[in-house]
PyMOL commands that place a pseudoatom at each C-alpha (Angstrom):
pseudoatom trace, name=CA, resn=MET, resi=1, chain=A, elem=C, hetatm=0, pos=[6.256, 55.085, 135.052]
pseudoatom trace, name=CA, resn=SER, resi=2, chain=A, elem=C, hetatm=0, pos=[7.643, 58.583, 134.716]
pseudoatom trace, name=CA, resn=VAL, resi=3, chain=A, elem=C, hetatm=0, pos=[6.732, 61.497, 132.847]
pseudoatom trace, name=CA, resn=THR, resi=4, chain=A, elem=C, hetatm=0, pos=[9.243, 63.955, 131.027]
pseudoatom trace, name=CA, resn=VAL, resi=5, chain=A, elem=C, hetatm=0, pos=[7.890, 67.348, 131.485]
pseudoatom trace, name=CA, resn=TYR, resi=6, chain=A, elem=C, hetatm=0, pos=[9.542, 69.887, 128.631]
pseudoatom trace, name=CA, resn=ARG, resi=7, chain=A, elem=C, hetatm=0, pos=[10.114, 73.586, 129.441]
pseudoatom trace, name=CA, resn=ARG, resi=8, chain=A, elem=C, hetatm=0, pos=[9.175, 75.432, 126.477]
pseudoatom trace, name=CA, resn=SER, resi=9, chain=A, elem=C, hetatm=0, pos=[12.459, 77.607, 125.157]
pseudoatom trace, name=CA, resn=ILE, resi=10, chain=A, elem=C, hetatm=0, pos=[13.606, 79.468, 122.292]
pseudoatom trace, name=CA, resn=ALA, resi=11, chain=A, elem=C, hetatm=0, pos=[16.674, 77.712, 120.623]
pseudoatom trace, name=CA, resn=THR, resi=12, chain=A, elem=C, hetatm=0, pos=[19.234, 78.910, 118.207]
pseudoatom trace, name=CA, resn=LEU, resi=13, chain=A, elem=C, hetatm=0, pos=[21.811, 77.258, 116.097]
pseudoatom trace, name=CA, resn=TYR, resi=14, chain=A, elem=C, hetatm=0, pos=[25.680, 77.410, 115.909]
pseudoatom trace, name=CA, resn=GLY, resi=15, chain=A, elem=C, hetatm=0, pos=[28.483, 76.016, 114.221]
pseudoatom trace, name=CA, resn=PRO, resi=16, chain=A, elem=C, hetatm=0, pos=[30.104, 76.988, 111.242]
pseudoatom trace, name=CA, resn=GLY, resi=17, chain=A, elem=C, hetatm=0, pos=[32.037, 80.156, 112.585]
pseudoatom trace, name=CA, resn=PHE, resi=18, chain=A, elem=C, hetatm=0, pos=[33.293, 77.951, 115.505]
pseudoatom trace, name=CA, resn=TRP, resi=19, chain=A, elem=C, hetatm=0, pos=[34.164, 74.886, 113.862]
pseudoatom trace, name=CA, resn=GLY, resi=20, chain=A, elem=C, hetatm=0, pos=[37.582, 73.740, 115.240]
pseudoatom trace, name=CA, resn=HIS, resi=21, chain=A, elem=C, hetatm=0, pos=[37.653, 76.078, 118.024]
pseudoatom trace, name=CA, resn=ARG, resi=22, chain=A, elem=C, hetatm=0, pos=[37.301, 74.643, 121.791]
pseudoatom trace, name=CA, resn=THR, resi=23, chain=A, elem=C, hetatm=0, pos=[33.946, 75.061, 123.670]
pseudoatom trace, name=CA, resn=ALA, resi=24, chain=A, elem=C, hetatm=0, pos=[33.881, 76.279, 127.077]
pseudoatom trace, name=CA, resn=CYS, resi=25, chain=A, elem=C, hetatm=0, pos=[33.881, 72.884, 127.978]
pseudoatom trace, name=CA, resn=GLY, resi=26, chain=A, elem=C, hetatm=0, pos=[36.636, 72.034, 126.340]
pseudoatom trace, name=CA, resn=LYS, resi=27, chain=A, elem=C, hetatm=0, pos=[35.355, 70.144, 123.297]
pseudoatom trace, name=CA, resn=ILE, resi=28, chain=A, elem=C, hetatm=0, pos=[36.715, 70.803, 120.133]
pseudoatom trace, name=CA, resn=LEU, resi=29, chain=A, elem=C, hetatm=0, pos=[33.443, 72.148, 117.982]
pseudoatom trace, name=CA, resn=ARG, resi=30, chain=A, elem=C, hetatm=0, pos=[33.322, 69.993, 114.391]
pseudoatom trace, name=CA, resn=ARG, resi=31, chain=A, elem=C, hetatm=0, pos=[30.591, 69.706, 111.887]
pseudoatom trace, name=CA, resn=ASN, resi=32, chain=A, elem=C, hetatm=0, pos=[29.208, 66.624, 113.327]
pseudoatom trace, name=CA, resn=THR, resi=33, chain=A, elem=C, hetatm=0, pos=[29.414, 67.371, 117.171]
pseudoatom trace, name=CA, resn=ILE, resi=34, chain=A, elem=C, hetatm=0, pos=[26.367, 66.789, 118.951]
pseudoatom trace, name=CA, resn=GLY, resi=35, chain=A, elem=C, hetatm=0, pos=[25.592, 68.901, 121.998]
pseudoatom trace, name=CA, resn=VAL, resi=36, chain=A, elem=C, hetatm=0, pos=[24.207, 71.999, 123.214]
pseudoatom trace, name=CA, resn=ALA, resi=37, chain=A, elem=C, hetatm=0, pos=[24.938, 75.306, 124.996]
pseudoatom trace, name=CA, resn=ASN, resi=38, chain=A, elem=C, hetatm=0, pos=[23.430, 76.961, 128.060]
pseudoatom trace, name=CA, resn=ARG, resi=39, chain=A, elem=C, hetatm=0, pos=[24.395, 79.654, 130.247]
pseudoatom trace, name=CA, resn=THR, resi=40, chain=A, elem=C, hetatm=0, pos=[23.398, 77.775, 133.651]
pseudoatom trace, name=CA, resn=LEU, resi=41, chain=A, elem=C, hetatm=0, pos=[23.663, 73.819, 133.479]
pseudoatom trace, name=CA, resn=PRO, resi=42, chain=A, elem=C, hetatm=0, pos=[26.992, 72.001, 134.212]
pseudoatom trace, name=CA, resn=CYS, resi=43, chain=A, elem=C, hetatm=0, pos=[29.263, 70.917, 131.535]
pseudoatom trace, name=CA, resn=GLY, resi=44, chain=A, elem=C, hetatm=0, pos=[28.213, 67.455, 130.697]
pseudoatom trace, name=CA, resn=THR, resi=45, chain=A, elem=C, hetatm=0, pos=[24.419, 67.733, 131.955]
pseudoatom trace, name=CA, resn=GLN, resi=46, chain=A, elem=C, hetatm=0, pos=[22.460, 65.643, 129.681]
pseudoatom trace, name=CA, resn=VAL, resi=47, chain=A, elem=C, hetatm=0, pos=[19.496, 67.394, 128.205]
pseudoatom trace, name=CA, resn=GLN, resi=48, chain=A, elem=C, hetatm=0, pos=[16.391, 66.128, 126.337]
pseudoatom trace, name=CA, resn=ILE, resi=49, chain=A, elem=C, hetatm=0, pos=[15.375, 68.343, 123.288]
pseudoatom trace, name=CA, resn=TYR, resi=50, chain=A, elem=C, hetatm=0, pos=[11.921, 68.009, 121.754]
pseudoatom trace, name=CA, resn=TYR, resi=51, chain=A, elem=C, hetatm=0, pos=[10.950, 69.417, 118.634]
pseudoatom trace, name=CA, resn=ARG, resi=52, chain=A, elem=C, hetatm=0, pos=[8.181, 68.380, 116.204]
pseudoatom trace, name=CA, resn=GLY, resi=53, chain=A, elem=C, hetatm=0, pos=[7.913, 64.535, 117.897]
pseudoatom trace, name=CA, resn=ARG, resi=54, chain=A, elem=C, hetatm=0, pos=[11.503, 63.925, 117.784]
pseudoatom trace, name=CA, resn=VAL, resi=55, chain=A, elem=C, hetatm=0, pos=[13.605, 63.822, 120.754]
pseudoatom trace, name=CA, resn=ILE, resi=56, chain=A, elem=C, hetatm=0, pos=[17.218, 63.822, 121.214]
pseudoatom trace, name=CA, resn=THR, resi=57, chain=A, elem=C, hetatm=0, pos=[19.380, 63.528, 124.377]
pseudoatom trace, name=CA, resn=VAL, resi=58, chain=A, elem=C, hetatm=0, pos=[22.538, 65.588, 124.440]
pseudoatom trace, name=CA, resn=PRO, resi=59, chain=A, elem=C, hetatm=0, pos=[25.349, 66.805, 126.442]
pseudoatom trace, name=CA, resn=VAL, resi=60, chain=A, elem=C, hetatm=0, pos=[26.032, 70.457, 127.292]
pseudoatom trace, name=CA, resn=ILE, resi=61, chain=A, elem=C, hetatm=0, pos=[29.222, 71.316, 125.802]
pseudoatom trace, name=CA, resn=ASP, resi=62, chain=A, elem=C, hetatm=0, pos=[29.338, 75.087, 125.796]
pseudoatom trace, name=CA, resn=ARG, resi=63, chain=A, elem=C, hetatm=0, pos=[28.192, 78.285, 127.376]
pseudoatom trace, name=CA, resn=GLY, resi=64, chain=A, elem=C, hetatm=0, pos=[25.262, 80.642, 125.505]
pseudoatom trace, name=CA, resn=PRO, resi=65, chain=A, elem=C, hetatm=0, pos=[23.428, 81.638, 123.857]
pseudoatom trace, name=CA, resn=TYR, resi=66, chain=A, elem=C, hetatm=0, pos=[23.697, 85.221, 124.055]
pseudoatom trace, name=CA, resn=ALA, resi=67, chain=A, elem=C, hetatm=0, pos=[21.417, 86.423, 121.049]
pseudoatom trace, name=CA, resn=HIS, resi=68, chain=A, elem=C, hetatm=0, pos=[17.736, 86.682, 120.303]
pseudoatom trace, name=CA, resn=GLY, resi=69, chain=A, elem=C, hetatm=0, pos=[16.567, 85.786, 123.757]
pseudoatom trace, name=CA, resn=ALA, resi=70, chain=A, elem=C, hetatm=0, pos=[17.269, 82.257, 123.394]
pseudoatom trace, name=CA, resn=ASN, resi=71, chain=A, elem=C, hetatm=0, pos=[17.943, 79.790, 126.149]
pseudoatom trace, name=CA, resn=TRP, resi=72, chain=A, elem=C, hetatm=0, pos=[19.205, 77.143, 124.134]
pseudoatom trace, name=CA, resn=ASP, resi=73, chain=A, elem=C, hetatm=0, pos=[22.153, 77.071, 121.359]
pseudoatom trace, name=CA, resn=LEU, resi=74, chain=A, elem=C, hetatm=0, pos=[21.875, 73.637, 119.690]
pseudoatom trace, name=CA, resn=THR, resi=75, chain=A, elem=C, hetatm=0, pos=[25.156, 72.434, 117.560]
pseudoatom trace, name=CA, resn=MET, resi=76, chain=A, elem=C, hetatm=0, pos=[24.235, 72.549, 113.639]
pseudoatom trace, name=CA, resn=ALA, resi=77, chain=A, elem=C, hetatm=0, pos=[24.413, 68.495, 114.117]
pseudoatom trace, name=CA, resn=THR, resi=78, chain=A, elem=C, hetatm=0, pos=[21.937, 68.490, 116.928]
pseudoatom trace, name=CA, resn=GLY, resi=79, chain=A, elem=C, hetatm=0, pos=[19.628, 70.744, 114.959]
pseudoatom trace, name=CA, resn=ARG, resi=80, chain=A, elem=C, hetatm=0, pos=[19.816, 68.597, 111.735]
pseudoatom trace, name=CA, resn=ALA, resi=81, chain=A, elem=C, hetatm=0, pos=[19.120, 65.436, 113.903]
pseudoatom trace, name=CA, resn=ILE, resi=82, chain=A, elem=C, hetatm=0, pos=[15.799, 66.976, 115.332]
pseudoatom trace, name=CA, resn=GLY, resi=83, chain=A, elem=C, hetatm=0, pos=[15.009, 68.983, 112.133]
pseudoatom trace, name=CA, resn=ALA, resi=84, chain=A, elem=C, hetatm=0, pos=[15.512, 72.246, 113.234]
pseudoatom trace, name=CA, resn=LEU, resi=85, chain=A, elem=C, hetatm=0, pos=[17.370, 74.459, 110.905]
pseudoatom trace, name=CA, resn=THR, resi=86, chain=A, elem=C, hetatm=0, pos=[16.819, 78.006, 112.354]
pseudoatom trace, name=CA, resn=THR, resi=87, chain=A, elem=C, hetatm=0, pos=[15.582, 79.535, 115.436]
pseudoatom trace, name=CA, resn=VAL, resi=88, chain=A, elem=C, hetatm=0, pos=[12.890, 77.484, 116.710]
pseudoatom trace, name=CA, resn=VAL, resi=89, chain=A, elem=C, hetatm=0, pos=[10.928, 76.961, 119.878]
pseudoatom trace, name=CA, resn=ILE, resi=90, chain=A, elem=C, hetatm=0, pos=[11.792, 73.638, 121.533]
pseudoatom trace, name=CA, resn=GLY, resi=91, chain=A, elem=C, hetatm=0, pos=[10.972, 71.729, 124.894]
pseudoatom trace, name=CA, resn=ALA, resi=92, chain=A, elem=C, hetatm=0, pos=[13.569, 71.062, 127.124]
pseudoatom trace, name=CA, resn=ALA, resi=93, chain=A, elem=C, hetatm=0, pos=[14.462, 69.215, 129.984]
pseudoatom trace, name=CA, resn=ALA, resi=94, chain=A, elem=C, hetatm=0, pos=[17.778, 68.433, 132.089]
pseudoatom trace, name=CA, resn=VAL, resi=95, chain=A, elem=C, hetatm=0, pos=[17.874, 64.310, 132.476]
pseudoatom trace, name=CA, resn=PRO, resi=96, chain=A, elem=C, hetatm=0, pos=[18.247, 63.486, 136.374]
pseudoatom trace, name=CA, resn=ALA, resi=97, chain=A, elem=C, hetatm=0, pos=[21.787, 62.309, 136.745]
pseudoatom trace, name=CA, resn=ALA, resi=98, chain=A, elem=C, hetatm=0, pos=[21.058, 58.872, 138.298]
pseudoatom trace, name=CA, resn=THR, resi=99, chain=A, elem=C, hetatm=0, pos=[19.552, 57.910, 134.560]
pseudoatom trace, name=CA, resn=THR, resi=100, chain=A, elem=C, hetatm=0, pos=[22.449, 58.807, 132.528]
pseudoatom trace, name=CA, resn=SER, resi=101, chain=A, elem=C, hetatm=0, pos=[25.570, 56.923, 131.912]
pseudoatom trace, name=CA, resn=SER, resi=102, chain=A, elem=C, hetatm=0, pos=[28.897, 58.476, 131.064]
pseudoatom trace, name=CA, resn=THR, resi=103, chain=A, elem=C, hetatm=0, pos=[29.255, 56.225, 127.944]
pseudoatom trace, name=CA, resn=GLN, resi=104, chain=A, elem=C, hetatm=0, pos=[25.498, 56.964, 126.795]
pseudoatom trace, name=CA, resn=ALA, resi=105, chain=A, elem=C, hetatm=0, pos=[25.377, 57.695, 123.041]
pseudoatom trace, name=CA, resn=PRO, resi=106, chain=A, elem=C, hetatm=0, pos=[22.750, 60.713, 122.131]
pseudoatom trace, name=CA, resn=THR, resi=107, chain=A, elem=C, hetatm=0, pos=[19.590, 58.887, 120.887]
pseudoatom trace, name=CA, resn=THR, resi=108, chain=A, elem=C, hetatm=0, pos=[16.942, 60.127, 118.827]
pseudoatom trace, name=CA, resn=SER, resi=109, chain=A, elem=C, hetatm=0, pos=[13.665, 58.954, 117.855]
pseudoatom trace, name=CA, resn=ALA, resi=110, chain=A, elem=C, hetatm=0, pos=[11.370, 59.336, 115.044]
pseudoatom trace, name=CA, resn=PRO, resi=111, chain=A, elem=C, hetatm=0, pos=[7.859, 60.761, 115.292]
pseudoatom trace, name=CA, resn=ALA, resi=112, chain=A, elem=C, hetatm=0, pos=[5.313, 58.237, 116.309]
pseudoatom trace, name=CA, resn=ALA, resi=113, chain=A, elem=C, hetatm=0, pos=[3.017, 57.021, 113.474]
pseudoatom trace, name=CA, resn=GLN, resi=114, chain=A, elem=C, hetatm=0, pos=[-0.396, 59.164, 113.326]
for i in range(1, 114): cmd.bond("trace and resi %d" % i, "trace and resi %d" % (i + 1))
show_as sticks, trace
zoom trace
């Protein structure tokens, strides 16, 4: 059994002004691009983002954020997938490389029934 420990972090959103431009990791940012920006993790690192009972696993695709004291910058599509529509406090954890695959698609899970 494994337990994921999420680090509490501030996350901002980015997208519209950057759509069509290449990210620092070489990806062209589109409206539906799933990913995050982080100043220190290597490009391609898989990260689990937790917000209000939802979890999504996404790759680092860019550098940043550089404002509002945030540690993460979510693409607009990532924010929509977890219901974060503004600057929010999230839980974040890098996924160990041994548990990811280069063909793994981002996954989301709905909140558990209460």
